[in-house]
N, C-alpha and C positions, 0 to 999 in steps of 0.2 A: 607753346609753342611747336606745330609737327612739320615733320619733313614729311617730304612724300619727294623722292627719287626720282625719277624718273625711266621712262621704262625703259630696260635693259639695263640700270641701276645695278639691282639689288643680282645677289650671287647665293649658290646654295651649294656645294661641293657634293654637297649627299646624296641630289642627283646626278649628279653625273657618274658617282663608286656605284650610284646600289640601284638608277633607273625607276629612284617612286620620290613621285613630288612632298617635299618637308610642306610640315605648317609653316605658315609664312612671317612667323617665330623667330625662322631659322633660318632663314634669308637676312644678307649681308646689306651693306654697302663693297659691291668690291672691288679687291684692294688696288685694280689698278681705275675704275676712276676718282677722279684729284678731285672735281668740281664743285663737291660738301666738304672738302675739307677748311677752309677758312669761312664760312659759318658756323659748321661743325664747332671750331677751335673760337668764334668768336663770342662764341655762348658760350661752354664752360672758361676761358677768360671772365668773362662776368657774370660768372657763376649763375648762372641763368638754364633752367632748365631745357631742353633740347629733346623730344620724342622721337625716335625714328617708323617711321612708317616705311617699313618695307617689303614687296611682294611681288608672286608668280607672276611679273606680267604676262608671259603666254595662256597666262587664262583670261577666260570671259569679262571684259571691263566691269558688268550686273555682280560677278564674281568679287573680284575687289572692291568697289563702291559699299558692296552691304560687308566686305569685309575692315575695311576703312570705318564704315557709320560704330559701330562697334569695336571699332582701336581709338577712336576720341570718345562715345558716349566711358569707355573706363578709363583712355587717362585723363575726360573731363574727373572724372571718381576722383582718384586719385590726387589731383590735386586738389581740389577744392577738401578732403581728406584732410593730409599731407598739413592745409590752413591750419585747423582744426585740431591740430594734436602741439 
């Protein structure tokens, strides 16, 4: 399962400190966003994998869509290889 938090849910402190947008991999769900806590906990409690795709929601949607596509393909590769090991 891949969770894509809504616009504004992801945040990166480095952006505030340095003003340079970090790569999407460095973004995390902001500590003040609690909407996803129960979903994430449910997956953890069930021992299921939950992949979270955080993104720079200020960037054009096409840029994020292409990066999400890569994330999905990379995640599928990881899942396939973990099942084969």
